[in-house]
C-alpha atoms as one frame of an Amber mdcrd trajectory, in Angstrom:
protein
  -0.176  -0.050   0.035   1.548   3.504  -0.749   2.375   5.875   1.738  -0.537
   7.901   3.408   0.264  11.517   3.028  -1.179  14.216   6.016  -1.727  11.314
   8.243  -5.246  10.360   6.812  -5.514   7.108   4.673  -5.767   6.819   0.934
  -9.895   7.288  -0.145 -10.919   3.679  -1.622 -10.744   3.071  -5.071 -14.275
   4.137  -6.662 -16.231   1.298  -8.581 -17.517   2.884 -12.253 -20.874   3.637
 -12.131 -21.897   2.874  -8.273 -19.732   5.761  -6.445 -19.795   9.416  -6.775
 -17.076  11.938  -5.587 -17.450  14.050  -2.740 -18.153  17.763  -3.733 -16.770
  19.357  -0.512 -13.225  17.313  -0.715 -13.683  17.137  -4.771 -12.832  13.638
  -3.757  -9.355  14.215  -2.138 -11.022  12.854   1.443  -8.873  16.319   3.737
  -9.640  19.585   3.779  -6.932  22.692   4.661  -7.889  23.994   8.463  -6.253
  27.210   9.496  -6.533  27.688  12.915  -5.447  30.825  14.994  -4.246  31.170
  18.830  -2.778  34.337  20.869   0.805  35.717  19.532   3.224  34.222  21.731
   5.719  37.196  21.950   3.251  39.798  22.647   0.535  37.639  24.230  -2.381
  38.673  21.790  -1.877  42.600  22.200  -0.143  42.732  18.102   2.153  45.471
  20.303   5.506  45.139  22.352   6.683  47.484  24.825  10.520  48.659  25.706
  10.954  48.061  29.224  12.256  51.407  30.190   9.171  54.327  29.757   5.885
  53.237  27.594   6.856  53.080  23.956   5.301  50.641  21.947   6.311  49.222
  18.540   4.636  46.124  16.197   5.293  42.668  16.885   7.635  41.581  14.402
   6.400  37.920  15.110   2.484  38.813  14.786   3.154  41.885  12.548   0.330
  43.229  14.332  -2.002  40.388  13.788  -2.004  39.486  17.323  -2.371  35.983
  16.455  -0.470  33.140  14.918  -1.996  31.774  12.048  -1.424  27.531  11.534
  -2.564  26.065   8.322  -2.817  22.111   8.822  -5.260  19.122   7.247  -7.946
  17.304   8.301 -10.325  14.248   7.309 -13.417  15.613   5.384 -16.539  15.336
   7.849 -18.504  14.757   4.572 -17.483  11.557   3.288 -15.197  10.631   6.207
 -12.211  10.989   4.516 -12.829   8.659   1.735 -13.726  11.085  -0.983 -16.604
   9.426  -2.181 -20.329   8.501  -1.621 -22.183   5.893  -3.034 -24.248   6.697
  -5.584 -27.701   5.494  -4.925 -28.238   7.944  -1.999 -29.392  11.699  -3.183
 -26.166  12.985  -1.223 -25.534  16.882  -1.550 -22.953  18.594  -0.830 -22.025
  19.754   3.026 -23.334  23.277   4.116 -19.979  24.089   4.935 -18.468  23.267
   1.314 -15.714  25.800   0.547 -14.965  26.705   3.974 -13.688  25.095   7.328
 -15.288  22.283   8.734 -15.582  24.307  11.931 -17.010  27.165  10.597 -20.752
  27.765  10.812 -23.086  28.492   7.927 -24.008  31.743   7.729 -27.523  32.706
   8.762 -29.756  35.765   7.665 -29.766  38.919   9.900 -33.581  38.767   9.849
 -34.066  35.123  10.728 -31.471  35.516  12.987 -33.557  38.066  14.993 -36.536
  36.114  14.652 -35.421  33.039  16.126 -34.328  34.661  18.767 -37.459  36.700
  19.641 -38.778  33.155  19.468 -37.041  31.960  22.179 -38.748  34.868  24.945
 -36.540  35.474  27.954 -34.510  32.375  29.720 -33.413  32.109  32.855 -31.433
  29.363  34.538 -32.920  28.641  37.872 -29.759  27.726  39.339 -29.679  28.451
  43.319 -26.346  28.702  44.053 -24.404  29.954  46.732 -24.087  33.178  44.969
 -27.710  33.611  44.250 -28.934  32.757  47.609 -26.398  35.536  49.240 -27.867
  37.796  46.806 -31.436  37.114  47.334 -30.882  37.323  51.324 -29.196  41.126
  50.906 -31.850  42.418  48.852 -34.520  41.081  50.932 -32.590  42.588  53.826
 -32.083  46.222  52.214 -35.542  46.092  51.081 -37.078  45.582  54.783 -34.279
  47.869  55.877 -35.483  50.670  54.037 -39.230  49.988  55.004 -38.259  50.340
  58.627 -36.691  53.786  57.759 -40.123  54.766  56.502 -41.826  53.479  59.545
 -38.983  55.234  61.566 -38.003  52.110  63.379 -34.208  53.628  63.291 -32.403
  50.464  65.305 -33.694  47.970  63.417 -33.798  49.704  60.016 -29.687  50.168
  60.252 -29.571  46.907  61.330 -31.349  45.221  58.071 -29.371  47.616  55.940
 -25.764  46.854  57.344 -26.413  42.996  57.052 -27.953  43.439  53.467 -25.019
  45.955  51.971 -22.347  42.822  53.709 -24.724  40.144  51.687 -24.955  41.962
  48.443 -20.896  42.969  48.458 -20.051  39.320  49.608 -21.860  38.064  46.607
 -20.960  40.502  44.004 -17.410  40.240  45.322 -17.575  36.615  44.466 -18.987
  37.014  41.096 -16.304  39.373  40.095 -13.523  37.380  41.370 -14.626  34.289
  39.800 -14.903  36.157  36.694 -11.570  37.753  36.310  -9.070  35.481  38.330
 -10.992  31.657  37.539 -12.048  33.319  34.104 -14.997  32.652  32.507 -14.231
  29.313  30.649 -14.161  28.097  34.591 -17.084  29.667  35.673 -19.334  28.683
  32.837 -17.606  25.290  30.936 -20.038  24.955  29.017 -19.931  28.636  27.253
 -16.481  28.188  26.306 -15.914  28.617  22.398 -12.320  29.299  20.645 -12.799
  32.719  20.640 -12.759  33.036  24.149  -9.619  31.251  24.262  -7.815  33.475
  21.532  -8.762  36.671  23.958  -7.634  35.020  27.177  -4.006  36.666  27.148
  -5.531  40.004  26.047  -8.063  39.819  29.108  -4.827  38.848  31.177  -3.137
  41.989  30.622  -6.333  44.310  31.045  -7.925  42.639  34.039 -10.243  40.858
  32.636 -12.399  43.768  31.475 -12.835  43.541  27.887 -16.029  44.710  25.593
 -18.846  41.909  26.114 -18.832  39.001  23.843 -21.264  39.781  20.547 -21.420
  35.792  19.777 -22.386  34.980  22.986 -25.576  32.471  23.498 -25.666  31.650
  27.535 -28.965  32.748  28.798 -28.693  35.044  31.968 -29.059  32.867  34.886
 -31.114  33.780  38.082 -28.125  35.296  40.373 -27.631  37.669  37.336 -31.024
  38.647  37.312 -31.226  39.056  40.796 -27.964  41.121  40.975 -29.625  43.215
  38.053 -32.971  43.691  39.675 -30.826  45.117  43.202 -28.912  47.504  40.980
 -31.588  49.095  39.258 -33.977  49.477  43.043 -31.217  50.252  45.591 -30.751
  53.663  43.619 -34.809  54.178  43.538 -34.794  53.374  47.178 -32.080  55.885
  48.334 -33.812  58.274  45.876 -37.306  58.726  47.361 -35.898  58.296  51.065
 -33.035  60.438  51.257 -34.464  63.171  48.323 -37.875  62.606  48.473 -40.869
  64.149  50.536 -42.277  60.514  51.025 -38.987  60.152  53.365 -36.543  62.283
  54.528 -35.968  64.870  51.643 -37.126  68.245  53.353 -34.154  67.257  56.278
 -31.602  66.257  53.389 -32.086  69.801  51.510 -32.205  71.447  54.879 -29.030
  70.077  56.046 -27.168  71.089  52.681 -28.963  74.287  52.137 -25.884  76.540
  54.105 -23.518  77.840  51.894 -20.684  76.130  53.840 -21.799  72.893  52.448
 -21.816  74.348  48.954 -18.130  75.466  49.255 -17.467  72.090  50.093 -18.944
  70.720  47.322 -17.049  73.042  45.221 -13.522  71.807  46.877 -14.669  67.990
  45.894 -15.112  68.483  42.280 -12.355  70.413  42.190  -9.855  67.983  44.094
 -11.531  64.962  42.351 -11.115  66.695  38.911  -7.312  67.035  39.746  -6.962
  63.658  41.259  -8.421  62.302  37.145  -6.131  64.297  35.400  -3.091  63.165
  37.899  -4.152  59.131  37.099  -4.511  59.416  33.251  -1.166  61.568  32.876
   0.306  58.674  34.471  -1.307  56.030  31.822  -4.073  54.688  33.925  -5.269
  52.880  30.916  -2.494  50.712  31.433  -2.715  50.011  35.311  -3.743  46.543
  36.535  -7.210  45.733  37.598  -6.617  46.522  41.725  -4.680  49.670  41.594
  -7.115  51.076  39.158 -10.051  50.427  40.431  -9.041  51.951  44.022  -8.088
  54.887  41.848 -10.767  55.374  40.412 -13.336  54.570  43.646 -11.913  58.000
  45.277 -12.730  60.677  42.309 -15.918  59.219  41.518 -17.098  58.728  45.762
 -15.721  62.748  45.206 -18.087  63.252  42.946 -20.746  61.699  44.506 -20.767
  63.339  47.481 -20.596  66.643  45.949 -23.253  66.551  43.874 -25.859  65.830
  47.582 -23.932  68.770  49.079 -24.861  71.098  46.110 -28.473  70.262  46.050
 -29.286  73.463  47.041 -28.552  75.244  44.619 -29.075  72.452  41.582 -31.797
  70.740  43.057 -31.695  68.584  40.220 -28.425  67.020  41.070 -28.717  64.227
  43.579 -31.996  63.140  41.762 -30.310  63.328  38.607 -26.987  61.522  40.015
 -28.982  58.842  41.701 -30.409  58.144  38.102 -27.149  58.192  36.418 -25.917
  54.918  39.073 -28.485  52.820  37.198 -27.001  52.471  33.742 -23.234  53.402
  35.346 -23.375  50.030  37.617 -25.121  47.860  34.868 -22.302  48.619  32.172
 -20.052  47.867  35.194 -21.958  44.363  35.445 -22.466  43.829  31.677 -18.325
  43.659  30.964 -17.567  41.693  34.363 -20.171  39.183  35.611 -22.426  39.341
  32.200 -19.739  39.447  29.473 -20.428  35.949  28.341 -24.262  36.429  28.352
 -26.644  36.805  25.021 -27.131  40.355  24.673 -31.004  40.283  24.125 -31.098
  38.309  27.432 -29.481  40.791  29.039 -31.752  43.639  27.787 -34.644  42.150
  28.524 -33.922  41.184  32.114 -32.933  45.180  32.188 -36.028  46.502  30.712
 -38.380  44.575  33.278 -36.256  45.402  36.075 -36.104  49.229  35.129 -40.223
  48.972  34.350 -40.753  46.993  37.610 -38.926  49.258  39.547 -40.898  52.141
  38.312 -44.353  51.037  38.852 -43.130  49.719  41.884 -41.836  53.745  42.845
 -44.907  55.125  41.416 -47.159  52.874  43.262 -45.514  54.141  46.214 -45.672
  57.463  45.532 -49.100  57.393  44.722 -49.978  55.739  48.037 -48.267  58.737
  50.188 -50.639  61.294  48.259 -53.680  59.539  48.708 -53.286  58.016  51.846
 -51.545  60.756  53.596 -53.686  63.812  52.194 -50.243  64.694  50.411 -52.002
  66.343  47.174 -50.187  69.393  45.809 -52.684  71.984  47.287 -52.225  75.139
  48.899 -52.115  73.559  52.590 -49.278  70.912  51.474 -47.342  73.661  49.630
 -47.232  76.022  52.957 -46.910  72.883  55.134 -43.482  71.614  52.839 -42.297
  75.279  52.703 -42.557  75.879  56.624 -40.364  72.503  57.342 -37.864  73.804
  54.870 -36.354  77.087  56.735 -32.557  76.534  56.160 -33.424  76.549  52.495
 -35.330  79.528  52.563 -32.787  81.072  54.608 -29.854  80.635  52.576 -31.830
  81.585  49.034 -30.964  84.897  49.313 -27.366  85.850  49.703 -27.954  89.445
  51.379 -30.096  88.103  54.403 -31.608  85.090  55.531 -35.590  84.566  54.297
 -38.157  83.351  56.605 -41.223  82.134  54.351 -44.130  83.734  56.391 -42.242
  87.218  56.457 -40.862  87.445  53.065 -42.579  84.670  50.651 -45.934  83.824
  51.804 -48.801  85.260  49.689 -49.947  88.032  52.033 -45.852  89.083  52.811
 -45.381  92.540  53.344 -42.293  93.542  51.501 -43.146  97.515  51.557 -40.080
  98.386  53.440 -37.670  97.124  50.810 -37.471  99.072  47.540 -38.586  97.799
  44.295 -34.891  96.245  43.134 -34.489  94.648  46.805 -37.907  93.378  46.363
 -37.438  91.758  43.257 -34.251  89.857  44.260 -36.200  88.457  47.590 -38.988
  87.260  45.141 -36.205  85.619  43.349 -34.847  83.972  46.275 -38.127  82.994
  47.216 -38.955  81.494  43.744 -35.764  79.233  44.283 -36.344  78.079  47.341
 -39.806  77.183  45.827 -38.415  75.024  43.276 -36.283  73.102  45.883 -39.431
  72.551  47.951 -41.483  71.269  44.982 -38.543  69.017  43.743 -38.661  67.217
  47.464 -42.244  66.722  46.827 -42.184  65.550  43.225
């Protein structure tokens, strides 16, 4: 027998009139296959860096392609390496004809959209340790806010601390599994060659990469709870701390003094200085731990500054709390949910935001209806009298008193026309803050 080329046996001889050649391999029995692996010299980055400084140059081994392409051959999967089919069967060429045997057939875009939409929302209900801790933390936080509204301070504080600890632990475990172990070990069934090709790149950047657009894994129960928690918590804080349903009036009274506005300006300037400093030192190339710690400092300063400037910009705390929702969801998307199918992730996001919006609306309507808190003249006057610090700091030249300067029957005849106009403008700014607290 002749030598076997390419490590595969020679196709058997065809009998005249009874066999037909394979259309995929053209009767040869083998197919050319190309495999790509991350370049070993640049670790799949496409560039190399000098030992001193941050100068980069194109990798001379992969020429900037970041992968090494290796060519080889393997047995044709359609004819099992024989190169022919029996003629009595009407055999069509393999769908992968002319392509690598591992390549997937192209699917029409509209057909793919219809196919995915027909699946609906798929959630894995697997009660893992992280899922149970997430659910426990969420229940504790919700109960804590309920007791806050009921003014049971000690029990509310204990529940909120326990809930925050449980949620932090669960999120930390997920981040650890995603970054340290890698998605192939966390979800072995979802591993693919594309994930292996980018392993070196993820190691260089701490595991924070754009989500996999070809991911097919549905979202699991633990991730669903995490998303719902990240949507619900800012709304609970907003409703309790910055709304008349909770302690919104006390919060805005506390940040009304001019000193609070000055401290807010200092925090904003300091945070901006820190951001500029870390960017000068190539923050984007740092490892994940120092990068996260250095980013947390200016972010915290900006958040606190937004609250402290609430008397001057009454909409700022509200906008900040709502901005936290897409920001945290984006962080989850590029960490724990990077291997989740895109439609599944955004279906859960839309459901969670819709449910939270409905819950907030129901709570506010119950507060208005059951507590006789409709936007009437009595309610406006009550809220305005409960905000003395807001009126006191609304006018720079002198402190305002609602009954004396801003009420409907207030007598401003002792002031000249320009002074009356300035006082009325200050009363209007204070009334705007009160309305933002109410709404």
